[in-house]
KOLKOL-458602 format. One line per 4 residues: their letters; for each residue x negated, y negated, z negated of C-alpha. Coordinates in steps of 0.001 Angstrom, whole numbers, plus 500000, padded with zeros to 6 digits. Each point is the difference from the previous one (the first is absolute). Example, Ala and Ser with C-alpha at 12.3 -4.5 7.8 and 13.67 -1.06 7.14 Angstrom:
BEGIN
as) 487700,504500,492200 ~ 498630,496560,500660 $
end
This chain:
BEGIN
mkfd) 559061,594962,521510 ~ 499038,496430,498659 ~ 501625,497916,497273 ~ 500436,496714,500278 $
vktt) 501083,497570,496935 ~ 501612,497106,500563 ~ 501444,497065,498296 ~ 502135,498655,502677 $
kpea) 503729,500174,500022 ~ 501179,503411,501621 ~ 502215,498346,502505 ~ 497095,498161,501549 $
ekvd) 497858,502689,500559 ~ 499674,501284,503405 ~ 500180,503862,499515 ~ 501377,502507,502264 $
alvl) 502431,501119,497150 ~ 501014,498367,496581 ~ 501503,502505,497810 ~ 502423,498954,496944 $
gife) 500864,502339,497306 ~ 503396,499384,498870 ~ 501790,501181,496911 ~ 503071,501601,499359 $
gess) 502588,498011,498564 ~ 498252,496526,499380 ~ 502094,496982,499536 ~ 497333,497936,501692 $
laad) 497115,500058,502649 ~ 496519,500162,498542 ~ 498161,496877,500908 ~ 497811,501291,502800 $
vkav) 503134,501553,501433 ~ 502195,496947,499645 ~ 497250,497875,501625 ~ 499994,502312,503346 $
ddal) 503934,500298,499824 ~ 500120,496473,500292 ~ 497685,499745,502719 ~ 501926,502534,502005 $
ggvi) 503296,498110,499544 ~ 501389,502635,496890 ~ 499570,502920,502082 ~ 498909,502170,496963 $
sdil) 503190,498547,497957 ~ 502503,501279,502806 ~ 498529,503190,499955 ~ 500190,500498,496575 $
aggs) 503669,498540,499758 ~ 500941,502752,503203 ~ 499481,502544,497504 ~ 498078,502415,502547 $
fagk) 496800,499086,498335 ~ 499879,499608,495963 ~ 496571,500960,498958 ~ 500488,503538,499312 $
ggsq) 497008,501806,499812 ~ 498494,501510,502991 ~ 502243,497922,502262 ~ 498346,497626,502885 $
vamp) 501096,497500,502331 ~ 497545,498257,502723 ~ 501234,497287,502535 ~ 497525,497525,502254 $
tggk) 499836,496630,498744 ~ 500203,497929,503215 ~ 497302,497955,499016 ~ 501671,498447,497119 $
igak) 497292,501137,497785 ~ 496348,500821,500331 ~ 500731,503653,500265 ~ 501201,501805,502864 $
wlvl) 502036,502393,498174 ~ 501810,499818,496419 ~ 500304,503384,498238 ~ 502167,500192,497119 $
lglg) 499350,502856,497241 ~ 502329,501245,497547 ~ 498570,500235,496604 ~ 502494,501583,498073 $
kaad) 500890,498606,496489 ~ 497290,497638,498788 ~ 500088,501520,496070 ~ 498845,503387,501351 $
wkld) 496692,498444,501497 ~ 496623,501119,498946 ~ 496376,499090,501532 ~ 500452,503077,501853 $
nwrq) 503058,498871,501535 ~ 497766,497074,501650 ~ 497511,502730,501096 ~ 502648,501594,502117 $
maar) 501376,496844,501038 ~ 496544,499328,501761 ~ 500271,503274,501707 ~ 503588,499183,501442 $
vvas) 498418,496549,501065 ~ 497268,501433,502111 ~ 502757,503021,501250 ~ 502577,497290,501048 $
ardl) 497363,498227,502034 ~ 498734,503134,501709 ~ 503791,500953,501031 ~ 500120,496904,501543 $
klnt) 496571,500691,501618 ~ 498791,496545,498767 ~ 496343,499523,498394 ~ 500370,497131,497588 $
vgap) 502071,500043,497301 ~ 500514,497763,496825 ~ 502004,500107,496882 ~ 500440,497761,496715 $
lpdr) 499159,501173,496527 ~ 502640,500524,497351 ~ 500948,496822,497600 ~ 497628,500345,496771 $
grld) 503369,500425,498072 ~ 500779,503399,501955 ~ 496904,502064,498825 ~ 498020,500059,497189 $
asap) 496730,500722,502106 ~ 496714,498165,500334 ~ 499014,498521,503543 ~ 497058,502162,500118 $
dlgq) 502042,503353,499183 ~ 502553,498555,502614 ~ 497595,499444,502272 ~ 498775,503656,499810 $
alae) 503223,501674,500065 ~ 500999,497831,503092 ~ 496657,501486,502162 ~ 500520,503721,498514 $
gall) 503735,499727,501172 ~ 499210,498446,503345 ~ 496666,502149,500951 ~ 501291,503314,498822 $
gnys) 503250,499293,501680 ~ 498449,499423,503037 ~ 497961,503177,499966 ~ 500456,502793,502246 $
yety) 497538,502826,501243 ~ 500173,500304,504062 ~ 496216,501210,500602 ~ 500998,502692,501888 $
kter) 503025,498549,501964 ~ 498927,499580,503764 ~ 503409,498750,501383 ~ 502639,497816,498222 $
depk) 503329,499197,501066 ~ 499285,496094,499582 ~ 496928,498460,499456 ~ 499318,499710,496387 $
vgvd) 500724,496493,498370 ~ 498638,498766,496625 ~ 499981,497376,497756 ~ 496620,497786,500380 $
tyvv) 500534,497185,497478 ~ 502281,499572,497070 ~ 500379,496270,498706 ~ 500769,499953,496588 $
fagh) 501652,496566,498567 ~ 498819,499593,496485 ~ 502572,497917,499020 ~ 499454,499016,496279 $
ydaa) 497501,502788,499550 ~ 496293,498854,500233 ~ 498908,501000,503513 ~ 496391,500992,498396 $
dldr) 501449,502455,497884 ~ 501994,501441,502525 ~ 496664,500342,502515 ~ 498529,501886,496891 $
giad) 502623,502227,499242 ~ 500429,500789,504153 ~ 496516,500826,500266 ~ 500283,502423,497359 $
geri) 502958,501699,501595 ~ 497967,500101,503378 ~ 497061,501922,497977 ~ 502758,502413,498735 $
stav) 501797,500512,502868 ~ 496838,500646,502251 ~ 499530,502980,497116 ~ 503222,501301,500373 $
clsr) 499978,499839,503636 ~ 496602,501948,499963 ~ 501922,502642,497824 ~ 502882,500164,502224 $
dlvs) 497649,500505,503211 ~ 498177,502842,498182 ~ 503294,501707,499082 ~ 501601,499854,503258 $
apak) 497147,501287,501997 ~ 499966,503546,501272 ~ 497873,502356,498235 ~ 497985,501036,502938 $
dltp) 498948,496361,500224 ~ 499506,499443,496325 ~ 497742,502928,498835 ~ 498415,499876,496519 $
tvla) 496851,498753,501779 ~ 501897,497167,501760 ~ 501588,498999,497127 ~ 496579,499944,498139 $
dkak) 498803,497647,503078 ~ 503042,497804,499767 ~ 499688,499523,495975 ~ 496004,499088,500575 $
lmaq) 500967,497777,502672 ~ 502647,498184,497770 ~ 497412,499964,496901 ~ 497506,498091,502288 $
evgl) 502601,497553,500878 ~ 501069,498984,496469 ~ 496456,500848,498267 ~ 500900,503168,497985 $
tcqv) 497593,502752,499539 ~ 500966,503415,501997 ~ 498710,503322,499314 ~ 500899,502848,501885 $
ltek) 499350,503517,498794 ~ 499622,503051,502595 ~ 500856,503475,499288 ~ 496338,500942,499180 $
eaed) 500209,497007,497562 ~ 503387,501197,498271 ~ 498376,503586,500093 ~ 497288,498608,497820 $
lkmg) 502328,498265,497575 ~ 502108,503549,499659 ~ 503086,498350,501402 ~ 501558,503359,500431 $
aflg) 503840,499140,500108 ~ 499323,497460,502636 ~ 497766,501883,502048 ~ 502602,503085,499561 $
vakg) 502796,497973,501710 ~ 497281,498923,502549 ~ 498857,503419,501274 ~ 503014,500871,502628 $
ames) 498659,496908,502212 ~ 496489,499451,498906 ~ 498366,501215,503078 ~ 501897,497319,502190 $
qppr) 500954,497843,497653 ~ 497917,499714,496912 ~ 500878,498185,496668 ~ 498830,496766,498886 $
fivl) 500073,498300,496465 ~ 500210,496555,500163 ~ 498607,497598,497298 ~ 501017,496454,500237 $
eylp) 498669,497660,497253 ~ 500481,495901,499038 ~ 498398,499793,496738 ~ 499268,496085,499571 $
nkge) 499922,500204,496085 ~ 496865,501791,498656 ~ 500712,502198,497271 ~ 503431,500013,499888 $
kplv) 501964,503293,500655 ~ 502082,500003,503146 ~ 503366,500853,500978 ~ 500025,503301,502463 $
fvgk) 502358,500480,502838 ~ 500268,503601,501013 ~ 501900,500603,503556 ~ 500852,503373,501571 $
gitf) 498621,500012,503276 ~ 501286,503029,501782 ~ 499928,498925,503680 ~ 502303,503047,500915 $
dsgg) 501674,502465,497820 ~ 501173,502895,501663 ~ 500221,501928,496871 ~ 497229,502087,500835 $
isik) 500752,503668,499622 ~ 502974,499084,498293 ~ 501080,498165,502948 ~ 502999,497511,500376 $
paeg) 502871,500388,502186 ~ 499590,498448,503402 ~ 502978,497933,499687 ~ 498405,496307,498716 $
mekm) 496266,501707,499744 ~ 498910,496426,502394 ~ 500865,498008,497072 ~ 497259,501726,498041 $
kydm) 497332,497631,501365 ~ 501240,497647,497382 ~ 498947,502099,497075 ~ 497010,497988,499922 $
agga) 501955,497088,499373 ~ 498948,499757,496309 ~ 496327,499614,501315 ~ 501159,497525,502645 $
avig) 501708,498111,496792 ~ 496636,499851,498124 ~ 497864,498874,503081 ~ 502632,497196,500525 $
amra) 500005,498855,496219 ~ 496122,500119,500000 ~ 499966,497375,503145 ~ 502403,497867,497963 $
iasl) 498082,500183,496979 ~ 497057,498881,501627 ~ 501357,497501,502237 ~ 501763,498218,497034 $
klpi) 496713,500236,498214 ~ 502126,501247,496794 ~ 497799,499870,496551 ~ 500181,503591,499721 $
nvvg) 497768,503239,500375 ~ 501976,502523,502419 ~ 498790,503269,501503 ~ 502208,501660,502398 $
lvpa) 499491,503799,500594 ~ 501606,501866,503064 ~ 499551,503650,500467 ~ 500615,500268,503498 $
tenm) 500497,503354,501896 ~ 502528,502189,502490 ~ 501880,503046,498274 ~ 500235,502805,502690 $
pggh) 500174,503493,500316 ~ 497146,501845,501337 ~ 497378,502738,499936 ~ 498218,498243,497126 $
aihp) 503096,498353,498055 ~ 500820,500821,496502 ~ 502733,502850,499261 ~ 502573,499875,497507 $
gdil) 498413,501946,497026 ~ 496692,498583,500216 ~ 497926,498267,497138 ~ 498488,496743,500661 $
tamn) 497810,498155,497780 ~ 500346,495951,499173 ~ 496824,497640,499639 ~ 500699,500076,496299 $
gkti) 499644,503922,499644 ~ 503752,500306,499819 ~ 501147,503247,502018 ~ 503326,499835,502238 $
evin) 502332,502808,501168 ~ 501173,499342,503522 ~ 503866,500834,499968 ~ 501035,498105,502824 $
tdae) 497443,498098,502510 ~ 502697,497447,500980 ~ 499413,498592,496216 ~ 496611,498799,501402 $
grlv) 500489,496380,498860 ~ 499324,500877,496373 ~ 496843,501829,500914 ~ 498476,497100,501911 $
lada) 501194,497521,497048 ~ 498378,502671,497062 ~ 496589,499091,501575 ~ 500607,496387,500832 $
laya) 500993,499723,496366 ~ 497297,501764,498800 ~ 497787,497472,502076 ~ 501546,497120,498385 $
ekyd) 498570,500979,496716 ~ 496514,498869,501096 ~ 501164,496318,499729 ~ 501344,500485,496555 $
pecv) 502793,498148,501181 ~ 502472,498052,497889 ~ 502818,501429,501695 ~ 500762,502157,503146 $
vdla) 502980,499223,502447 ~ 500849,503076,502663 ~ 502044,499339,502905 ~ 500967,503110,501989 $
tltg) 502665,501495,502351 ~ 500582,503193,497444 ~ 503303,501078,501063 ~ 502942,499241,501746 $
acvi) 502307,500721,497110 ~ 499383,496341,498722 ~ 501600,498681,502840 ~ 502853,502444,499195 $
algh) 500393,498605,496658 ~ 499539,496227,500202 ~ 500558,499140,503601 ~ 497586,497913,502205 $
qaig) 500699,496944,498027 ~ 497872,501459,496590 ~ 496216,501014,499244 ~ 499889,503071,497655 $
ilgn) 497510,498905,497126 ~ 498730,502234,497215 ~ 497003,500181,498041 ~ 498377,500356,496604 $
nqtl) 499736,496612,498828 ~ 503532,497982,499456 ~ 498671,496675,499918 ~ 497842,500466,503256 $
ierv) 503305,501406,501401 ~ 502227,496927,498914 ~ 497004,497455,501664 ~ 500105,501888,503225 $
saag) 503505,499953,499708 ~ 500024,496329,499299 ~ 497863,499224,503179 ~ 502268,502020,502161 $
eraw) 503047,497994,498913 ~ 497865,496744,501187 ~ 499262,501179,503208 ~ 503346,501695,500076 $
ercw) 498516,503726,500449 ~ 501836,500893,497113 ~ 499132,503384,497918 ~ 502308,502381,498333 $
qlpl) 498366,501941,497004 ~ 500354,504168,500344 ~ 499061,501942,496847 ~ 496980,501928,499318 $
weey) 500787,501581,496920 ~ 497684,503024,498265 ~ 502103,502594,501057 ~ 499388,499649,503857 $
ndqi) 496452,501148,499298 ~ 501550,503577,499333 ~ 500598,499702,503714 ~ 496276,499971,501072 $
ksdi) 499085,502623,497790 ~ 498053,502842,501867 ~ 499166,503487,498672 ~ 496637,500107,501925 $
admk) 498804,496395,499933 ~ 500132,497005,498152 ~ 502943,498707,501821 ~ 501902,500668,503133 $
n) 500935,497495,502644 $
end
């Protein structure tokens, strides 16, 4: 999809669909909407007066224009109460704009931006949010589909009517949104791929290819190199699948500022988690290909950071392996020695995430990092507690937690802090090792 920022009037532009947002309970039409309404002989006013469409959030009306304006179709989207709107609402609206055109099997869509008084956001921020909403809303994973009920129709051009906003500033924000969305879609592709095709080796190869594209440094440690580093916890998890799918430890570096301490991202990369000898129930096990989502997020984040040329040093670490039962798999009761020399009693082989992350966090120490952020699918209990709308966040630095949470508010990927009290340390005490998993 390409974006085309225009300073022309929406009613004059030749697009397949012109999409207008209508707030609920407004006493008068916005200037762009009124101009279209006048060109169509008051049809929008008539619809609102009729009561069947009142601008409620999620509502929608679509109609052909009969050639009275440049667009072939007019789509009205209900936006709900204007007072409730934030920047993310415009991100979501862009996704709805694309979805409405796709539902009508149209290729080009145009939509005006909000009046300046509607939203406290700069043109670059608005452009970025718009691009993210449109591109992420248009995403689908259909790599393995050979037959479809209907040919896929996607929006190829999104015309943005700048209105009172500076077109160059919008273009700059849209470009950033495109870079971020490309990175997010990469992460989505990695998470969606079947474990048979996205092995630790393939994940490492994809990380290397991405690094070449955006100018990152990428090093991939083999099982022998991990053994030389004494990564006993990581390799312990990998033992069950070692012969068929050897592990890989992915290191991505973006270090533009010499001498500055980096931020280190660590992402859990279990490309399939059967649970090992402590095997999971069959129901839902197909979803365990998602257990590398933390690693996929780190790979995507590193792509975005390099593409945006951010002026910070960042390192991404992804310990990638399968967790499988087998003749060489670790047993409950085994003792593993991590890279930092700490010994770990294995109580449950399905608590493997904390084992691979232990060695990744120990490896992170070599960078003397400013801070470390770990991303992982560690337990479904987090979804039970918080649902699908919040990220569970916990840590040992309250300032960092607050900074990450604030970033999540801006991106509308909201975090909810969970406790990490000293009393919890009793739960990992072992009678025969330094700790248990």
